[in-house]
C-alpha positions in Angstrom: 28.2 25.9 -37.8 31.3 25.3 -35.8 31.3 21.8 -34.2 33.3 22.7 -31.2 30.3 24.5 -29.7 27.9 21.6 -30.3 27.2 19.8 -27.0 26.6 16.1 -26.9 24.5 14.5 -24.2 25.3 11.4 -22.2 23.4 9.5 -19.5 25.3 7.5 -16.9 22.9 5.1 -15.3 23.8 2.9 -12.3 22.3 0.6 -9.7 22.3 3.0 -6.8 23.5 6.2 -5.1 27.1 4.9 -4.9 27.4 4.9 -8.6 26.0 8.4 -8.8 28.8 9.6 -6.4 31.3 7.9 -8.7 29.7 9.5 -11.8 30.1 13.0 -10.1 33.8 12.3 -9.5 34.3 11.1 -13.0 32.6 14.1 -14.5 34.5 16.6 -12.3 38.0 15.1 -13.1 40.4 17.0 -15.2 41.0 13.9 -17.4 37.3 13.6 -18.2 37.0 17.4 -18.9 40.0 17.3 -21.2 38.8 14.2 -23.1 35.1 15.2 -23.3 34.9 19.0 -23.2 31.7 19.2 -25.3 29.6 16.7 -23.3 26.7 17.4 -21.0 26.5 14.5 -18.5 23.2 13.4 -16.9 23.2 10.9 -14.1 20.5 8.6 -12.7 20.2 5.3 -10.9 17.9 2.5 -10.0 17.6 1.2 -6.4 19.6 -2.0 -6.1 17.3 -4.4 -8.0 17.9 -7.2 -10.5 20.0 -6.7 -13.6 17.0 -6.9 -15.8 15.1 -4.4 -13.7 18.1 -1.9 -13.8 18.2 -2.1 -17.5 14.4 -1.7 -17.8 14.5 1.3 -15.6 17.3 2.8 -17.7 15.2 2.2 -20.8 12.2 3.9 -19.2 14.5 6.8 -18.2 15.6 7.4 -21.8 12.1 7.0 -23.2 11.2 10.3 -24.9 14.7 11.7 -24.3 17.5 12.0 -26.7 21.0 11.2 -25.6 24.0 10.8 -27.8 25.3 8.1 -25.5 23.8 6.0 -22.7 26.0 3.9 -20.4 24.2 1.5 -18.0 26.4 0.1 -15.3 25.5 -3.5 -14.2 27.3 -5.7 -11.7 28.3 -9.2 -12.9 28.1 -10.6 -9.4 24.4 -9.6 -9.3 23.9 -11.2 -12.7 25.5 -14.5 -11.5 23.6 -14.5 -8.2 20.2 -13.8 -10.0 20.9 -16.4 -12.7 23.4 -18.9 -11.3 23.0 -21.5 -14.1 21.9 -19.3 -17.0 23.9 -16.1 -16.4 25.8 -16.3 -19.8 22.5 -16.6 -21.7 20.9 -13.8 -19.6 23.9 -11.5 -20.2 23.5 -12.0 -24.0 19.8 -11.2 -23.7 20.5 -8.1 -21.7 23.1 -6.9 -24.2 20.7 -7.5 -27.1 17.9 -5.5 -25.3 20.4 -2.7 -24.5 21.6 -2.5 -28.0 18.1 -2.4 -29.4 17.5 0.6 -27.2 20.8 2.4 -27.9 22.4 1.6 -24.6 25.9 0.4 -23.9 26.3 -1.8 -20.8 29.4 -1.3 -18.7 29.8 -4.6 -17.0 31.4 -4.2 -13.6 33.7 -7.1 -13.0 32.1 -8.0 -9.7 30.3 -5.1 -8.2 30.9 -1.3 -8.1 32.4 -1.3 -4.6 35.0 -4.0 -5.6 35.9 -2.1 -8.8 36.6 1.0 -6.7 38.5 -1.0 -4.0 40.7 -2.4 -6.8 41.4 1.2 -8.0 42.0 2.6 -4.5 43.9 -0.5 -3.4 42.0 -0.6 -0.2 38.9 -1.8 1.6 35.8 0.4 1.6 34.5 0.1 5.1 31.2 1.9 4.8 29.2 3.3 1.9 28.8 6.5 3.8 32.5 7.2 3.6 32.6 6.5 -0.2 32.4 10.2 -1.3 35.4 11.1 0.8 37.4 8.0 -0.3 36.6 8.8 -4.0 38.0 12.3 -3.6 41.1 11.1 -1.7 41.9 8.5 -4.4 40.7 10.4 -7.4 44.0 10.1 -9.4 44.2 6.3 -8.9 40.5 5.9 -9.8 40.7 8.0 -12.9 43.8 6.1 -14.1 42.3 2.6 -13.2 41.4 -0.1 -15.7 37.8 0.4 -14.7 37.7 4.0 -15.8 39.7 3.2 -18.9 37.0 0.7 -19.9 34.4 3.4 -19.4 36.3 6.1 -21.4 36.7 3.7 -24.4 
């Protein structure tokens, strides 16, 4: 069987709708299509809860499903605000739980909006304008350090 026709599956799992809009942009970009032509991308999200809840919902989403790759996006600012004195310990525990379940955590340096603001070099005024802003700044976002971390 020729391997170039074998499709691999990936789940991109985020905190909310904003991440899902970003996942759509990422999947539709030429860079992504060129690097990962044989991947089928699935997207899902939690609804802005604690870091541990987001990971648990990701785990329940993949339960009885088979994905070749699962990436769960978690904001570090949320981790620090939820666990101000024990966030380093909590991070290690979350990473261990993720690894046990075959999940790779993509730690967002602060939060998703700030990662994208860094890439677009501008303020995001409203979440409702995010989809348009993503499209306008697609090249900057796709070439950003944030996306490079994801593609690794």
